[in-house]
LUMPA-239005 format. One record per residue (C-alpha): residue number from 1; residue in one letter; chain; x, y, z. Coordinates in steps of 0.2 Angstrom, whole numbers, padded with zeros to 4 digits. Example, Ala and Ser with C-alpha at 12.3 -4.5 7.8 and 13.67 -1.06 7.14 Angstrom:
LUMPA-239005
 pos code unit    px    py    pz
   1    A    A  0062 -0022  0039
   2    S    A  0068 -0005  0036
end
This chain:
LUMPA-239005
 pos code unit    px    py    pz
   1    M    A  0266  0486  0604
   2    R    A  0267  0471  0591
   3    I    A  0270  0454  0598
   4    I    A  0284  0444  0590
   5    K    A  0282  0425  0591
   6    N    A  0297  0416  0596
   7    L    A  0307  0432  0601
   8    R    A  0320  0423  0610
   9    W    A  0327  0417  0593
  10    Y    A  0328  0434  0586
  11    M    A  0338  0440  0601
  12    I    A  0351  0426  0599
  13    G    A  0351  0430  0581
  14    M    A  0357  0448  0586
  15    V    A  0370  0440  0598
  16    M    A  0375  0429  0584
  17    L    A  0378  0443  0572
  18    A    A  0388  0452  0584
  19    T    A  0399  0437  0586
  20    V    A  0401  0437  0567
  21    L    A  0406  0456  0566
  22    N    A  0418  0452  0581
  23    Y    A  0427  0439  0573
  24    L    A  0427  0447  0556
  25    A    A  0437  0461  0565
  26    R    A  0448  0450  0575
  27    N    A  0453  0439  0559
  28    S    A  0457  0454  0549
  29    L    A  0475  0454  0553
  30    A    A  0478  0436  0551
  31    V    A  0472  0437  0533
  32    A    A  0482  0454  0530
  33    A    A  0497  0448  0539
  34    P    A  0508  0442  0524
  35    T    A  0504  0460  0514
  36    I    A  0508  0470  0530
  37    M    A  0523  0460  0536
  38    E    A  0531  0463  0519
  39    E    A  0526  0482  0519
  40    M    A  0532  0484  0536
  41    H    A  0547  0472  0536
  42    F    A  0543  0463  0553
  43    T    A  0547  0444  0556
  44    V    A  0536  0429  0561
  45    Q    A  0542  0431  0579
  46    Q    A  0537  0449  0579
  47    Y    A  0520  0444  0572
  48    S    A  0518  0431  0587
  49    Y    A  0521  0446  0599
  50    I    A  0508  0455  0591
  51    D    A  0496  0441  0592
  52    A    A  0502  0437  0611
  53    I    A  0498  0455  0615
  54    F    A  0480  0454  0608
  55    K    A  0477  0438  0618
  56    G    A  0486  0443  0634
  57    C    A  0474  0458  0635
  58    Y    A  0460  0448  0629
  59    T    A  0464  0436  0643
  60    L    A  0466  0448  0658
  61    T    A  0450  0458  0653
  62    Q    A  0438  0443  0652
  63    P    A  0433  0442  0670
  64    V    A  0432  0462  0670
  65    A    A  0421  0462  0655
  66    G    A  0410  0448  0664
  67    Y    A  0409  0458  0679
  68    I    A  0404  0474  0669
  69    L    A  0391  0464  0660
  70    D    A  0384  0458  0676
  71    L    A  0385  0475  0683
  72    L    A  0377  0485  0670
  73    G    A  0366  0472  0661
  74    T    A  0369  0464  0645
  75    K    A  0361  0478  0635
  76    V    A  0371  0493  0640
  77    G    A  0387  0483  0644
  78    Y    A  0388  0474  0627
  79    L    A  0384  0491  0618
  80    L    A  0399  0500  0626
  81    F    A  0411  0485  0622
  82    A    A  0405  0484  0603
  83    I    A  0408  0502  0600
  84    A    A  0425  0501  0607
  85    W    A  0431  0486  0597
  86    A    A  0423  0494  0581
  87    V    A  0433  0510  0584
  88    L    A  0449  0501  0589
  89    N    A  0448  0489  0573
  90    M    A  0446  0505  0562
  91    A    A  0462  0513  0571
  92    H    A  0473  0498  0564
  93    A    A  0471  0507  0547
  94    F    A  0483  0520  0553
  95    A    A  0497  0510  0561
  96    G    A  0514  0512  0554
  97    S    A  0524  0498  0562
  98    W    A  0523  0482  0571
  99    V    A  0524  0490  0588
 100    A    A  0509  0501  0584
 101    L    A  0499  0486  0578
 102    G    A  0504  0478  0595
 103    I    A  0497  0492  0605
 104    L    A  0481  0493  0595
 105    R    A  0478  0474  0595
 106    G    A  0480  0475  0614
 107    A    A  0467  0487  0616
 108    L    A  0456  0478  0604
 109    G    A  0458  0462  0614
 110    M    A  0452  0471  0629
 111    A    A  0436  0477  0620
 112    E    A  0433  0461  0612
 113    A    A  0434  0451  0629
 114    A    A  0415  0454  0632
 115    V    A  0409  0444  0616
 116    I    A  0408  0426  0624
 117    P    A  0402  0432  0642
 118    A    A  0389  0443  0634
 119    G    A  0383  0430  0622
 120    L    A  0381  0417  0636
 121    K    A  0372  0430  0648
 122    A    A  0359  0434  0634
 123    S    A  0357  0415  0632
 124    S    A  0354  0412  0651
 125    E    A  0342  0426  0650
 126    W    A  0332  0422  0635
 127    F    A  0332  0403  0635
 128    P    A  0326  0388  0646
 129    A    A  0340  0375  0651
 130    N    A  0335  0362  0637
 131    E    A  0336  0375  0623
 132    R    A  0352  0384  0630
 133    P    A  0365  0372  0621
 134    V    A  0356  0376  0604
 135    A    A  0356  0395  0608
 136    V    A  0375  0394  0613
 137    G    A  0379  0384  0598
 138    W    A  0371  0396  0586
 139    F    A  0378  0412  0594
 140    N    A  0395  0404  0595
 141    A    A  0394  0399  0577
 142    G    A  0396  0418  0573
 143    A    A  0414  0416  0577
 144    A    A  0417  0404  0564
 145    I    A  0406  0413  0552
 146    G    A  0416  0429  0555
 147    G    A  0431  0419  0551
 148    V    A  0424  0412  0536
 149    L    A  0420  0429  0529
 150    A    A  0437  0437  0534
 151    P    A  0448  0428  0521
 152    P    A  0438  0433  0505
 153    L    A  0433  0450  0512
 154    V    A  0449  0456  0517
 155    A    A  0458  0450  0502
 156    W    A  0445  0459  0491
 157    A    A  0448  0475  0501
 158    I    A  0467  0474  0499
 159    M    A  0467  0470  0481
 160    V    A  0455  0484  0476
 161    H    A  0462  0497  0488
 162    S    A  0474  0492  0503
 163    W    A  0476  0484  0519
 164    N    A  0471  0500  0528
 165    F    A  0454  0500  0519
 166    A    A  0451  0482  0525
 167    F    A  0452  0487  0543
 168    L    A  0440  0502  0541
 169    L    A  0428  0491  0532
 170    T    A  0428  0477  0545
 171    G    A  0427  0489  0561
 172    G    A  0414  0500  0553
 173    V    A  0400  0488  0552
 174    S    A  0401  0484  0571
 175    L    A  0396  0502  0573
 176    I    A  0381  0499  0564
 177    W    A  0376  0484  0573
 178    A    A  0378  0493  0590
 179    V    A  0364  0505  0585
 180    G    A  0353  0491  0581
 181    W    A  0357  0482  0598
 182    Y    A  0352  0497  0608
 183    K    A  0336  0499  0600
 184    L    A  0330  0481  0600
 185    Y    A  0338  0471  0613
 186    N    A  0331  0470  0632
 187    T    A  0327  0455  0644
 188    P    A  0311  0445  0643
 189    D    A  0304  0454  0658
 190    K    A  0306  0471  0651
 191    H    A  0304  0468  0632
 192    K    A  0288  0475  0624
 193    N    A  0287  0463  0610
 194    I    A  0287  0446  0620
 195    S    A  0271  0437  0622
 196    A    A  0266  0431  0640
 197    E    A  0265  0414  0634
 198    E    A  0284  0414  0629
 199    R    A  0289  0423  0644
 200    E    A  0282  0410  0655
 201    Y    A  0289  0396  0643
 202    I    A  0306  0404  0646
 203    Y    A  0305  0405  0665
 204    A    A  0297  0389  0667
 205    G    A  0312  0380  0659
 206    Q    A  0326  0390  0668
 207    E    A  0333  0385  0685
 208    S    A  0327  0396  0699
 209    R    A  0345  0404  0700
 210    H    A  0342  0412  0683
 211    H    A  0327  0422  0687
 212    S    A  0331  0427  0704
 213    S    A  0330  0446  0706
 214    N    A  0343  0446  0719
 215    K    A  0357  0457  0713
 216    Q    A  0370  0451  0726
 217    K    A  0385  0444  0717
 218    V    A  0395  0428  0722
 219    P    A  0413  0434  0727
 220    V    A  0426  0430  0715
 221    S    A  0435  0421  0729
 222    Q    A  0420  0409  0732
 223    L    A  0421  0405  0713
 224    L    A  0439  0401  0713
 225    K    A  0436  0388  0728
 226    D    A  0423  0379  0718
 227    S    A  0430  0363  0710
 228    Q    A  0416  0364  0697
 229    F    A  0423  0381  0691
 230    W    A  0440  0372  0688
 231    G    A  0432  0358  0680
 232    I    A  0428  0370  0666
 233    A    A  0443  0382  0668
 234    I    A  0457  0369  0666
 235    P    A  0449  0362  0650
 236    R    A  0447  0379  0643
 237    F    A  0466  0382  0646
 238    L    A  0470  0367  0636
 239    A    A  0457  0369  0623
 240    E    A  0459  0387  0617
 241    P    A  0476  0386  0610
 242    A    A  0468  0377  0596
 243    W    A  0456  0390  0592
 244    G    A  0469  0404  0593
 245    T    A  0479  0394  0581
 246    I    A  0466  0392  0569
 247    N    A  0461  0410  0569
 248    A    A  0479  0418  0569
 249    W    A  0490  0406  0561
 250    V    A  0482  0397  0546
 251    P    A  0484  0410  0533
 252    L    A  0504  0413  0538
 253    F    A  0505  0393  0539
 254    L    A  0499  0392  0521
 255    Y    A  0509  0405  0516
 256    K    A  0525  0400  0523
 257    V    A  0524  0380  0522
 258    Y    A  0515  0379  0505
 259    G    A  0519  0396  0497
 260    F    A  0501  0401  0496
 261    D    A  0498  0419  0489
 262    L    A  0484  0431  0494
 263    K    A  0472  0424  0481
 264    H    A  0475  0406  0487
 265    I    A  0474  0411  0506
 266    A    A  0456  0419  0501
 267    M    A  0451  0402  0492
 268    F    A  0456  0390  0506
 269    A    A  0460  0398  0524
 270    W    A  0440  0400  0527
 271    M    A  0437  0381  0526
 272    P    A  0442  0376  0543
 273    L    A  0431  0390  0550
 274    L    A  0416  0384  0540
 275    F    A  0418  0366  0548
 276    A    A  0420  0376  0565
 277    D    A  0402  0383  0560
 278    L    A  0396  0365  0559
 279    G    A  0404  0360  0576
 280    C    A  0394  0375  0584
 281    V    A  0379  0371  0577
 282    L    A  0379  0352  0578
 283    G    A  0386  0353  0595
 284    G    A  0371  0363  0600
 285    Y    A  0359  0350  0596
 286    M    A  0370  0335  0602
 287    P    A  0365  0336  0621
 288    G    A  0347  0334  0617
 289    F    A  0350  0320  0606
 290    F    A  0360  0311  0619
 291    Q    A  0347  0315  0632
 292    K    A  0332  0308  0621
 293    H    A  0341  0293  0615
 294    F    A  0353  0287  0628
 295    G    A  0343  0294  0644
 296    V    A  0357  0303  0651
 297    T    A  0357  0319  0662
 298    L    A  0359  0337  0656
 299    I    A  0377  0337  0663
 300    V    A  0382  0321  0655
 301    S    A  0375  0326  0639
 302    R    A  0387  0341  0639
 303    K    A  0401  0329  0643
 304    L    A  0398  0318  0629
 305    V    A  0398  0332  0617
 306    V    A  0415  0337  0624
 307    T    A  0420  0319  0620
 308    V    A  0415  0321  0602
 309    G    A  0425  0336  0599
 310    A    A  0441  0329  0608
 311    L    A  0441  0314  0598
 312    C    A  0439  0323  0581
 313    M    A  0454  0334  0587
 314    I    A  0465  0320  0583
 315    G    A  0464  0326  0564
 316    P    A  0476  0341  0566
 317    G    A  0489  0330  0575
 318    L    A  0491  0319  0559
 319    I    A  0495  0335  0547
 320    G    A  0514  0330  0548
 321    L    A  0510  0313  0540
 322    Y    A  0509  0320  0523
 323    H    A  0515  0335  0514
 324    S    A  0499  0339  0504
 325    P    A  0493  0356  0508
 326    Y    A  0475  0349  0504
 327    F    A  0477  0336  0516
 328    A    A  0483  0349  0530
 329    I    A  0468  0359  0526
 330    A    A  0456  0344  0527
 331    M    A  0464  0340  0545
 332    L    A  0462  0358  0550
 333    C    A  0443  0356  0545
 334    F    A  0443  0343  0557
 335    G    A  0451  0353  0570
 336    G    A  0439  0368  0568
 337    F    A  0424  0356  0569
 338    A    A  0431  0348  0584
 339    H    A  0436  0363  0594
 340    Q    A  0420  0372  0592
 341    T    A  0410  0357  0597
 342    L    A  0420  0355  0612
 343    S    A  0421  0374  0616
 344    G    A  0402  0376  0614
 345    A    A  0399  0363  0628
 346    L    A  0412  0370  0640
 347    I    A  0403  0387  0638
 348    T    A  0386  0380  0641
 349    L    A  0392  0371  0657
 350    S    A  0395  0388  0664
 351    S    A  0377  0393  0662
 352    D    A  0372  0376  0670
 353    L    A  0383  0378  0684
 354    F    A  0381  0397  0688
 355    G    A  0367  0408  0692
 356    R    A  0360  0424  0684
 357    N    A  0371  0436  0694
 358    E    A  0388  0426  0692
 359    V    A  0387  0417  0675
 360    A    A  0396  0432  0665
 361    T    A  0409  0433  0679
 362    A    A  0412  0415  0679
 363    N    A  0413  0414  0661
 364    G    A  0425  0429  0660
 365    L    A  0436  0420  0673
 366    T    A  0436  0404  0663
 367    G    A  0438  0413  0648
 368    M    A  0453  0422  0655
 369    I    A  0461  0406  0660
 370    G    A  0458  0398  0644
 371    W    A  0465  0413  0634
 372    G    A  0480  0413  0645
 373    G    A  0483  0395  0638
 374    S    A  0480  0402  0620
 375    T    A  0493  0417  0623
 376    L    A  0507  0406  0630
 377    F    A  0504  0394  0615
 378    T    A  0506  0409  0603
 379    L    A  0523  0413  0611
 380    V    A  0528  0395  0608
 381    V    A  0523  0395  0590
 382    G    A  0533  0411  0587
 383    A    A  0548  0404  0596
 384    L    A  0549  0386  0590
 385    V    A  0540  0386  0572
 386    G    A  0556  0391  0564
 387    I    A  0565  0377  0572
 388    I    A  0553  0362  0572
 389    G    A  0539  0367  0560
 390    F    A  0521  0367  0563
 391    S    A  0517  0349  0563
 392    P    A  0523  0345  0580
 393    L    A  0513  0360  0586
 394    F    A  0497  0353  0579
 395    L    A  0500  0337  0587
 396    M    A  0502  0346  0604
 397    L    A  0485  0353  0601
 398    S    A  0477  0336  0599
 399    I    A  0485  0330  0615
 400    F    A  0478  0346  0624
 401    E    A  0461  0344  0620
 402    I    A  0460  0324  0624
 403    T    A  0467  0329  0641
 404    A    A  0454  0342  0643
 405    M    A  0441  0329  0640
 406    I    A  0448  0317  0653
 407    I    A  0447  0332  0666
 408    V    A  0429  0337  0661
 409    W    A  0423  0319  0665
 410    T    A  0434  0318  0681
 411    V    A  0429  0335  0689
 412    V    A  0413  0341  0683
 413    K    A  0399  0333  0693
 414    G    A  0383  0345  0692
 415    R    A  0375  0354  0706
 416    P    A  0368  0342  0719
 417    D    A  0357  0356  0726
 418    K    A  0349  0359  0709
 419    K    A  0336  0348  0701
 420    E    A  0339  0343  0683
 421    L    A  0326  0351  0672
 422    T    A  0317  0340  0660
 423    P    A  0312  0347  0643
 424    T    A  0296  0357  0641
 425    P    A  0285  0358  0625
 426    A    A  0291  0373  0615
 427    V    A  0280  0388  0611
end
């Protein structure tokens, strides 16, 4: 078989593409919401129920998805989830009421719950510790790229045909990806195209718990007793409402507050997600920068990235100071950058603190707790936005992420029984 140089970056590229397509499917409803709400005659609060059902099912399924991925392996487990979310997203085209949309969104949330645990698991399989934040940053950037693509693509599909066609299009492309994934992905120990040099480089730079062949899983009860687990879980509970709001509410915010039509939503709603991409990528390189120039440990470098994200998140809290839609969009761009910088560091911490046979389960559990916060906040938005407006809710998001930063610094200490790995020369 032909040897492919730096194969690990091709593998993470496939994971990143999956995240792009996943979020393209996920964000389709947010962009189409004004059109669908007018056609089906449902309210903003009913829309919040639809979004909350998605997030609730996504929340509850995260640890289940993580467990399945650890049980079946990344290749087969991710394939099954990808096929499910593709088919369910396409089924949205046949919904005739907000209740039907809610049911389909719930099922979609269950299928999409695997995307972050699978990406993290693949990163822990294919990358040494010093490169892992960069890998996580790149695959996590796929979330924002999908969000960037959704407004113009969905708006185009609606204008040339219908909102129904938009869901068929954004779901169908994931089926194509699933075929490629099954053919091309495998772990480094099984992949036929990896060089012996690269395989050795990967394993030499990983913590021993990541290349253990032991299949025994750590009981969930043991994870829940671990203070390190809660040092990630509680900050994710506080941080995820920001991401849920940026993905699900920005188009409707621009429509309700500033009167943006579908064309203007397509022109501007993607911008916060573009900055979220920058947060993912730059956030992935920041730990190495902090380690090199400030001599900090691996764990402290992650904490510093969380700090950068939390401080930038102050931006959305300022939206209420001015009435300009362009100021609001600019502050939401700060929010997109801030959240994905912080979120990528939190996700990477799971792979730093938990081993090969528990990392997806641990990430699934922290994801469940995080998206629990996002689900609750969605219901708060639906209940209060008509009374107090959006601005106080954006301020709450800023406060949440500052609090998350404080908890990370206070609770996460690293593993005293695991050595800090030093960077090794890249192949």
